DOMARGU-10739 format. One line per 5 residues: number of its first residue (from 1); for each residue x, z, y of C-alpha. Coordinates in nm, 3 decimals, padded with zeros to 5 digits, always signed. Layout:
BEGIN
NUM) X,Z,Y  ...
***
This chain:
BEGIN
1) -02.170,-01.495,-01.029  -01.986,-01.816,-01.246  -02.179,-02.060,-01.468  -02.227,-01.897,-01.797  -01.969,-01.634,-01.727
6) -02.266,-01.388,-01.588  -02.180,-01.042,-01.633  -02.447,-00.768,-01.539  -02.361,-00.384,-01.474  -02.576,-00.135,-01.648
11) -02.550,+00.249,-01.511  -02.522,+00.509,-01.783  -02.465,+00.779,-01.598  -02.799,+00.917,-01.573  -02.916,+00.829,-01.173
16) -03.262,+00.792,-01.090  -03.369,+00.470,-00.976  -03.270,+00.357,-00.600  -03.596,+00.360,-00.336  -03.507,+00.043,-00.215
21) -03.342,-00.188,-00.457  -03.194,-00.538,-00.301  -03.385,-00.833,-00.537  -03.106,-01.042,-00.705  -03.092,-01.293,-00.950
26) -02.951,-01.010,-01.208  -03.136,-00.760,-01.099  -03.066,-00.365,-01.107  -02.995,-00.235,-01.422  -03.024,+00.194,-01.579
31) -02.944,+00.244,-01.946  -02.924,+00.517,-02.168  -02.744,+00.546,-02.505  -03.014,+00.654,-02.782  -02.934,+00.814,-03.151
36) -03.182,+00.550,-03.333  -03.241,+00.736,-03.686  -03.114,+01.019,-03.607  -02.801,+00.985,-03.753  -02.600,+01.165,-03.519
41) -02.414,+00.863,-03.328  -02.554,+00.719,-03.036  -02.577,+00.314,-03.187  -02.844,+00.165,-02.888  -02.856,+00.111,-02.561
46) -03.178,+00.091,-02.433  -03.146,-00.088,-02.120  -03.468,-00.141,-01.810  -03.379,-00.388,-01.497  -03.573,-00.424,-01.235
51) -03.531,-00.631,-00.833  -03.529,-00.999,-01.006  -03.482,-01.239,-00.727  -03.730,-01.608,-00.741  -03.924,-01.715,-00.994
56) -03.832,-01.699,-01.371  -03.851,-01.979,-01.584  -03.860,-01.752,-01.873  -04.069,-01.449,-02.050  -03.920,-01.173,-02.214
61) -03.910,-01.398,-02.527  -03.684,-01.638,-02.402  -04.007,-01.931,-02.396  -04.071,-02.122,-02.089  -04.337,-01.980,-01.902
66) -04.629,-02.203,-01.787  -04.630,-02.408,-01.517  -04.878,-02.166,-01.229  -05.183,-02.353,-01.091  -05.195,-02.390,-00.678
71) -05.369,-02.063,-00.529  -05.706,-02.081,-00.515  -05.977,-01.931,-00.291  -06.221,-01.669,-00.407  -06.541,-01.627,-00.238
76) -06.424,-01.274,-00.034  -06.131,-01.473,+00.075  -05.843,-01.318,-00.142  -05.620,-01.568,-00.323  -05.495,-01.584,-00.679
81) -05.240,-01.763,-00.916  -05.369,-01.830,-01.274  -05.112,-01.945,-01.520  -05.212,-02.257,-01.689  -05.312,-02.227,-02.031
86) -05.103,-02.408,-02.287  -05.239,-02.727,-02.429
***
């Protein structure tokens, strides 16, 4: 993968999701062409991506994610990580 020259492979052959996806920074993407507006032409590529590796710094809108608080133990011994509310 090159800096700023990343390419993504999007499978559009109708395949199903694999049972195991090796996590990667690009993930694994499957797409399908959609006729948006019933014009008789496939004009939208709808893509779903799974199997991303590592922490993400941005959400799906492109905004930075808030930093996470340290894990806190509950009374029953389970732990959880909660995002810090924006200030």
